[in-house]
Backbone as a ProteinNet text record, in pm:
[ID]
protein_1_A
[PRIMARY]
MDGLWQLVIITGAGRGFGRASAAAFAQANCLPLHLVLVARSENELKAAKEEVLEGSVVRPKDSAMQPVVDIISCNLSNLELLEASVESIYGVVKAGGRAYDRAVFVNNAGSLGPQQVRV
[TERTIARY]
80.5	0	84.5	213.6	299.3	251.6	256.3	220.7	73.6	-10.9	-153.2	-181.3	-262.4	-291.1	-414.8	-422.5	-540.7	-611	-736.7	-814.6	-911.4	-909.7	-1004.9	-1067.3	-1199.1	-1274.5	-1355.3	-1339.5	-1408.9	-1487.8	-1619.4	-1701.5	-1712.9	-1738.6	-1742.4	-1606.2	-1500.7	-1363.7	-1299.9	-1370.9	-1311.8	-1297.6	-1378.2	-1373.1	-1435.9	-1423.9	-1489.6	-1448.1	-1545.9	-1520.6	-1450	-1490.6	-1428.6	-1281.1	-1249.1	-1109.5	-1027.2	-1083.9	-1015.2	-996.2	-1093.1	-1081.6	-967.2	-955.6	-847	-711.5	-697.9	-571.9	-544.2	-646.9	-629.6	-583.5	-641.2	-597.7	-451.8	-411.9	-273.3	-178	-218.7	-133.7	-130.4	-226.2	-233.5	-126.1	-56.3	55	12.8	-106.3	-151	-113	14.8	69.2	92.7	88.7	60.5	-87.6	-112.5	-246.7	-285.4	-405.3	-462.4	-587.2	-579.8	-693.4	-760.4	-891.2	-969	-1061.5	-1034.8	-1111.4	-1212.7	-1338.6	-1448.2	-1523.6	-1548	-1626.9	-1666.8	-1750.3	-1795.9	-1690.2	-1616.5	-1523.1	-1383.6	-1339.5	-1205.1	-1097.7	-1120.6	-1022.3	-1007.8	-1118.7	-1112.2	-1044.5	-1068.8	-1004.5	-854	-810.8	-667.4	-600.7	-667.3	-612.6	-610.4	-714.4	-719.4	-608.4	-586.1	-479.6	-343.8	-318.7	-191.5	-175.7	-282.9	-280.1	-251.4	-313.1	-292.7	-147.4	-93.2	44.3	144.5	117.3	206.2	201.6	84.2	66.5	95.7	128.4	157.2	279.8	276	387	508.2	492.1	602.9	690.3	819.8	914.4	1024	1089.8	1073.7	947.5	910.6	785.9	776.3	887.3	884.7	904.5	895.2	914.3	809.4	848.8	755.3	647.4	669.4	571.4	473.1	477	374.7	239.2	131.8	-0.1	-23.7	-94.6	-141.1	-275.2	-287.9	-410.9	-466.3	-584.8	-654.9	-774.6	-806.2	-922.2	-1020.4	-1148	-1255.1	-1357.2	-1374.1	-1472.4	-1603.5	-1705.8	-1837.8	-1942.9	-2066.2	-2177.1	-2260.7	-2242.3	-2313.3	-2460.8	-2502.1	-2644.4	-2723.2	-2653.9	-2720.1	-2751.2	-2874.4	-2912.3	-2897.3	-2909.6	-2894	-2750.2	-2654.4	-2513.2	-2452.1	-2533.7	-2482.2	-2410.5	-2469.1	-2405.5	-2269.6	-2260.6	-2133.2	-2031.5	-2077.7	-1987.5	-1931.2	-2016.7	-1971.4	-1874.5	-1902.5	-1811	-1675.3	-1674.2	-1547.4	-1466.4	-1533.5	-1465.4	-1409.5	-1491.8	-1448.5	-1331.9	-1337.1	-1229.9	-1096.8	-1098	-974.9	-917.8	-1004.3	-959.3	-900.1	-967	-923.2	-799.3	-784.3	-676	-537.1	-523.5	-392.3	-340.6	-427.7	-386.3	-337	-382.1	-337.1	-424.1	-363.5	-438.2	-465.1	-590.7	-629.4	-657.5	-607	-632.3	-760.5	-780.1	-896.4	-950.4	-1079.7	-1142.8	-1234.2	-1223.7	-1307	-1378	-1506.9	-1584.3	-1643.8	-1603.6	-1656.9	-1757.3	-1885.4	-1991.8	-2029.5	-1962.5	-1977.6	-2039.2	-2075.8	-2135.3	-2272.3	-2302.7	-2431.4	-2495.8	-2627	-2701.4	-2830.4	-2865.2	-2991.3	-3105.5	-3073.3	-3176.2	-3217.8	-3318.3	-3364.8	-3414.6	-3375.4	-3414	-3493.8	-3592.7	-3668.7	-3621.9	-3602.1	-3560.9	-3686.2	-3706.6	-3824.2	-3778.9	-3850.4	-3817.2	-3919.9
-119.9	0	125.9	111.6	228.2	322.9	451.3	551.6	584.4	511	542.3	647.9	743.4	857	832.7	905.7	910.1	1042.3	1036.2	1155.9	1186.5	1311.4	1355.1	1486.1	1484.8	1603.9	1645.3	1770.6	1820.1	1945.2	1939.5	2058.8	2130.4	2259	2338.1	2343.5	2343.5	2330.4	2461.3	2570.7	2699.7	2725	2656.8	2679.9	2562.6	2567.8	2469.7	2325.9	2237.3	2094.2	2060.8	2125.5	2098.1	2133.7	2248	2292.6	2201.8	2164.2	2073.4	1935.4	1891.8	1762.7	1765.2	1874.3	1887.4	1879.3	1949.6	1946.3	1806.4	1738.1	1603	1505	1514.2	1424.9	1450.8	1577.1	1610.1	1558.7	1564.9	1520.2	1368.5	1299.5	1153.5	1083.5	1159.1	1105.5	994.4	1005.6	908.1	962.3	950.1	1008.7	902.3	937.4	1072.9	1107.3	1232.7	1279.8	1397.3	1389.8	1500.5	1547.2	1666.4	1727.3	1828.2	1819.8	1918.7	1984.5	2112.1	2187.2	2275.6	2262.6	2333.9	2415	2542.8	2628.5	2753.8	2834.1	2956.9	3066.8	3079.1	3191.1	3154.2	3221.2	3196.4	3234.7	3343	3383.9	3278	3221.8	3116	2991	2960.7	2844.9	2863.3	2983.4	3010	2993.5	3044.1	3030.2	2883.5	2808.6	2665.6	2589.7	2622.4	2556.5	2582.1	2706.4	2741.6	2666.4	2660.7	2589.7	2440.9	2382.3	2239.6	2213.9	2297.5	2276.2	2302.1	2400.1	2427.1	2314.2	2253.2	2151	2010.4	1993.8	1861.1	1803.3	1674.6	1611.8	1589.5	1606	1582.9	1707.1	1688.4	1799.1	1761.1	1849.3	1994	2039.6	2165.5	2220.5	2210.8	2222.8	2219.5	2078.8	1978.3	1839.4	1799.7	1712.5	1660.7	1575.1	1532.4	1448.5	1528.6	1659.1	1738.7	1704.5	1715.3	1694.5	1796.3	1753.8	1846.3	1898.9	2030.5	2090.8	2185.1	2152.1	2239.2	2299.6	2423.9	2489.7	2528.2	2516.9	2553.4	2634.8	2758.4	2845	2836.4	2781.5	2773.1	2756.6	2783.6	2774	2652	2543.5	2420	2425.3	2527	2539.4	2609.7	2664.3	2728.9	2621.7	2576.8	2465.3	2497.8	2624	2663.3	2645.2	2654.3	2641.6	2509.5	2421.6	2298.3	2210.5	2192.2	2106.7	2162.7	2292.4	2354.9	2341.1	2351.1	2336.2	2194.9	2096.2	1956.8	1930.7	1987.1	1973.2	2035.6	2147.1	2210.3	2118.2	2056.8	1964.6	1846.6	1788.6	1675.2	1714.2	1833.5	1880.3	1891.5	1939.9	1952.4	1813.4	1720.1	1584.2	1517.9	1532.1	1466.5	1532.4	1662.8	1738	1692.7	1645.1	1604.6	1476	1398.8	1273.7	1169.3	1180.1	1087.2	961.6	850.7	727.8	720.5	696.7	698.2	557.3	531.1	406.2	415.9	531.1	554	694	707.3	838.8	854.7	969.5	1002.3	1133.3	1136.3	1258.7	1299.5	1416.9	1470.1	1578.9	1545	1637.2	1723.1	1836.9	1922.6	2058	2078.5	2207	2219.3	2338.2	2359.1	2488.8	2488.3	2608.4	2609	2722.7	2736.5	2767.9	2786.2	2820.4	2965.4	3005.1	3144.2	3176	3289	3329.5	3459.4	3469.4	3593	3666.3	3793.5	3876.4	3938.9	3913.9	3972.1	4092	4197.3	4320.3	4347.9
0	0	0	-21.9	-26.7	-135.4	-104.7	-203.5	-207.8	-137.6	-136.3	-30	-66.2	20.2	104.7	215.2	299.9	269.1	231.1	197.5	310.6	357.1	458.4	410.1	393.5	355.9	477.6	519.2	638.9	601.8	620.8	601.4	735.6	730	853.8	919.7	837	887.2	931.3	921.2	955.5	1104	1184.1	1328.7	1402.7	1531.8	1617.6	1592	1591.9	1577.6	1446.1	1337	1207.4	1204.8	1259.6	1264.5	1355.5	1469.1	1560.7	1496.7	1420	1350.6	1249.9	1177	1079.6	1149.2	1260	1335.5	1387.7	1433.3	1487.9	1380.4	1261.8	1153.6	1117.5	1113.7	1080.6	1187.8	1312.6	1422.9	1435.5	1374.4	1385.8	1303.4	1219.4	1141.3	1045.3	988.4	888	750.2	719	596.6	490.8	365.6	314.4	329.9	365.6	397.9	309.6	254.5	178.3	251.9	309.9	378.9	286.7	274.8	200.7	302.1	329.2	428.1	357.4	398.1	332.4	437.6	407.7	496.6	419.6	481.3	415.9	417	525.3	542	492.4	388.7	336.5	438.2	512.5	613.8	722.5	767.9	869.3	813.4	686.3	623.5	613.2	576.6	568	704.7	808.2	943.7	986.6	950.8	984.2	912.8	786.5	710.3	774.7	811	875.6	1007.8	1084.9	1212.7	1192.5	1091.8	1063.1	1024.5	938.3	892.6	1004.5	1089.2	1202.2	1304.7	1321.4	1422.7	1376.4	1248.9	1197.6	1267.4	1294.7	1366.8	1277.5	1148.2	1055.5	1047.8	1059.3	1050	953.2	886.9	893.5	821.9	846.7	795.5	643.2	573.3	427.7	371	453.7	411.2	307.4	216.7	116.7	182	304.5	373.7	458.8	449.6	516.4	455.1	530.7	471.7	359.9	258.3	155.6	204.3	215	265.9	160.1	111.1	17.4	88.3	54.8	114	3.9	36	-56.9	20.3	-21.9	41.1	-36.7	27.8	-34.4	74.8	38.3	131.9	94.4	166	135.1	172.3	244.7	278.2	168.2	69.3	-44	-148.5	-150.5	-238.2	-386.3	-422.4	-561.8	-609.8	-517.2	-552.4	-506.7	-451.4	-393.2	-495.1	-610.9	-711.4	-753.2	-773.1	-810.1	-697.2	-572	-457.4	-450.3	-469.7	-467.4	-582.2	-698.1	-812.3	-781.4	-709.2	-671	-581	-484.6	-394	-472.2	-557.9	-639.7	-729.5	-785.8	-873.5	-801.9	-678.8	-600.6	-570.9	-535.5	-504.2	-627.6	-739.5	-863.2	-923.7	-906	-970.4	-928	-805.9	-756.9	-819.2	-880.7	-943.5	-843.5	-719.3	-616.2	-614.7	-573.5	-549.6	-399.9	-362.9	-222.3	-171.6	-51.4	17.7	100.1	160.9	246.6	222.3	245.4	238.7	359.3	424.2	539.7	507.9	535.6	515.4	649.8	698.3	823.8	785.8	795.9	756.9	877.1	887.4	1003.7	969	843.3	804	868.9	914.3	979.1	935.5	941.3	907.9	988.7	1038.7	1110	1015.1	886.7	789.5	802.4	727.4	735.1	875.9	925.3	1060.6	1054.2	1139.1	1150.7	1274.3	1259	1372.2	1431.7	1558.7	1626.8	1708.6	1693.7	1764.8	1871.5
[MASK]
+++++++++++++++++++++++++++++++++++++++++++++++++++++++++++++++++++++++++++++++++++++++++++++++++++++++++++++++++++++++

Protein backbone atom coordinates (compact mmCIF):
# COMPACT_ATOMS: atom_id res chain seq x y z
CA MET A 1 0.00 0.00 0.00
CA ASP A 2 2.99 2.28 -0.27
CA GLY A 3 2.21 5.52 -2.03
CA LEU A 4 -1.53 5.42 -1.36
CA TRP A 5 -2.91 8.57 0.20
CA GLN A 6 -5.41 9.10 3.00
CA LEU A 7 -8.15 11.56 1.97
CA VAL A 8 -10.05 13.55 4.58
CA ILE A 9 -12.74 16.04 3.56
CA ILE A 10 -14.09 18.20 6.39
CA THR A 11 -17.01 20.59 6.01
CA GLY A 12 -17.42 23.38 8.54
CA ALA A 13 -13.64 23.30 8.87
CA GLY A 14 -13.12 27.00 9.55
CA ARG A 15 -13.73 26.80 13.29
CA GLY A 16 -14.90 24.70 16.18
CA PHE A 17 -15.21 20.94 15.78
CA GLY A 18 -14.29 20.98 12.07
CA ARG A 19 -11.10 22.93 12.64
CA ALA A 20 -10.15 20.73 15.61
CA SER A 21 -10.82 17.63 13.51
CA ALA A 22 -8.47 18.87 10.80
CA ALA A 23 -5.72 19.46 13.35
CA ALA A 24 -6.30 16.03 14.88
CA PHE A 25 -5.98 14.25 11.54
CA ALA A 26 -2.73 16.10 10.81
CA GLN A 27 -1.34 15.20 14.23
CA ALA A 28 -2.33 11.53 13.86
CA ASN A 29 0.55 11.05 11.41
CA CYS A 30 -1.51 9.08 8.88
CA LEU A 31 0.69 10.09 5.97
CA PRO A 32 0.61 10.73 3.14
CA LEU A 33 -2.47 12.80 3.98
CA HIS A 34 -4.62 15.01 1.78
CA LEU A 35 -6.93 17.27 3.79
CA VAL A 36 -9.69 19.19 2.01
CA LEU A 37 -11.11 21.87 4.28
CA VAL A 38 -14.48 23.34 3.32
CA ALA A 39 -16.27 26.28 4.97
CA ARG A 40 -17.96 29.57 4.16
CA SER A 41 -15.23 31.91 5.42
CA GLU A 42 -12.05 31.96 3.36
CA ASN A 43 -10.22 33.84 6.14
CA GLU A 44 -11.12 31.16 8.69
CA LEU A 45 -10.04 28.45 6.23
CA LYS A 46 -6.67 30.10 5.68
CA ALA A 47 -6.13 30.30 9.44
CA ALA A 48 -7.19 26.66 9.84
CA LYS A 49 -4.80 25.56 7.10
CA GLU A 50 -1.92 27.42 8.76
CA GLU A 51 -2.80 25.90 12.13
CA VAL A 52 -2.93 22.40 10.63
CA LEU A 53 0.44 22.76 8.93
CA GLU A 54 2.06 24.27 12.02
CA GLY A 55 0.66 21.51 14.23
CA SER A 56 1.57 18.61 11.98
CA VAL A 57 3.87 16.12 13.67
CA VAL A 58 6.03 15.83 10.56
CA ARG A 59 9.14 17.99 10.50
CA PRO A 60 10.74 19.94 8.94
CA LYS A 61 7.86 22.21 7.95
CA ASP A 62 8.85 22.20 4.28
CA SER A 63 9.14 18.39 4.11
CA ALA A 64 7.55 16.61 1.17
CA MET A 65 5.71 14.49 3.74
CA GLN A 66 3.75 17.39 5.16
CA PRO A 67 0.00 16.95 4.72
CA VAL A 68 -1.41 18.46 1.56
CA VAL A 69 -4.11 20.91 2.66
CA ASP A 70 -6.55 22.39 0.17
CA ILE A 71 -9.22 24.90 1.14
CA ILE A 72 -12.55 25.53 -0.57
CA SER A 73 -14.72 28.45 0.41
CA CYS A 74 -18.38 27.73 -0.34
CA ASN A 75 -21.77 27.74 1.32
CA LEU A 76 -23.13 24.20 1.35
CA SER A 77 -26.44 25.39 2.78
CA ASN A 78 -27.20 27.29 -0.44
CA LEU A 79 -29.12 24.65 -2.38
CA GLU A 80 -28.94 26.63 -5.62
CA LEU A 81 -25.13 26.42 -5.52
CA LEU A 82 -24.82 22.98 -3.93
CA GLU A 83 -24.06 21.07 -7.11
CA ALA A 84 -21.33 23.55 -8.10
CA SER A 85 -19.88 23.36 -4.57
CA VAL A 86 -19.71 19.57 -4.67
CA GLU A 87 -18.11 19.73 -8.12
CA SER A 88 -15.47 22.10 -6.71
CA ILE A 89 -14.65 19.65 -3.94
CA TYR A 90 -14.48 16.75 -6.40
CA GLY A 91 -12.30 18.80 -8.73
CA VAL A 92 -9.75 19.52 -6.01
CA VAL A 93 -9.59 15.84 -5.04
CA LYS A 94 -9.23 14.67 -8.63
CA ALA A 95 -6.76 17.38 -9.70
CA GLY A 96 -3.92 16.05 -7.57
CA GLY A 97 -3.86 12.74 -9.43
CA ARG A 98 -3.37 10.87 -6.16
CA ALA A 99 -4.38 7.28 -5.50
CA TYR A 100 -6.29 6.98 -2.22
CA ASP A 101 -6.32 4.06 0.18
CA ARG A 102 -8.96 5.54 2.47
CA ALA A 103 -11.43 8.39 2.39
CA VAL A 104 -13.07 10.02 5.40
CA PHE A 105 -15.84 12.59 5.15
CA VAL A 106 -16.57 14.70 8.24
CA ASN A 107 -19.92 16.37 7.57
CA ASN A 108 -19.78 19.23 10.04
CA ALA A 109 -21.35 22.07 8.04
CA GLY A 110 -24.31 23.59 9.79
CA SER A 111 -27.01 26.08 9.08
CA LEU A 112 -29.91 27.37 11.10
CA GLY A 113 -31.76 28.20 7.89
CA PRO A 114 -33.65 31.44 7.35
CA GLN A 115 -34.14 33.30 10.61
CA GLN A 116 -36.69 35.93 11.51
CA VAL A 117 -35.61 38.76 13.72
CA ARG A 118 -38.24 39.72 16.27
CA VAL A 119 -38.17 43.20 17.65
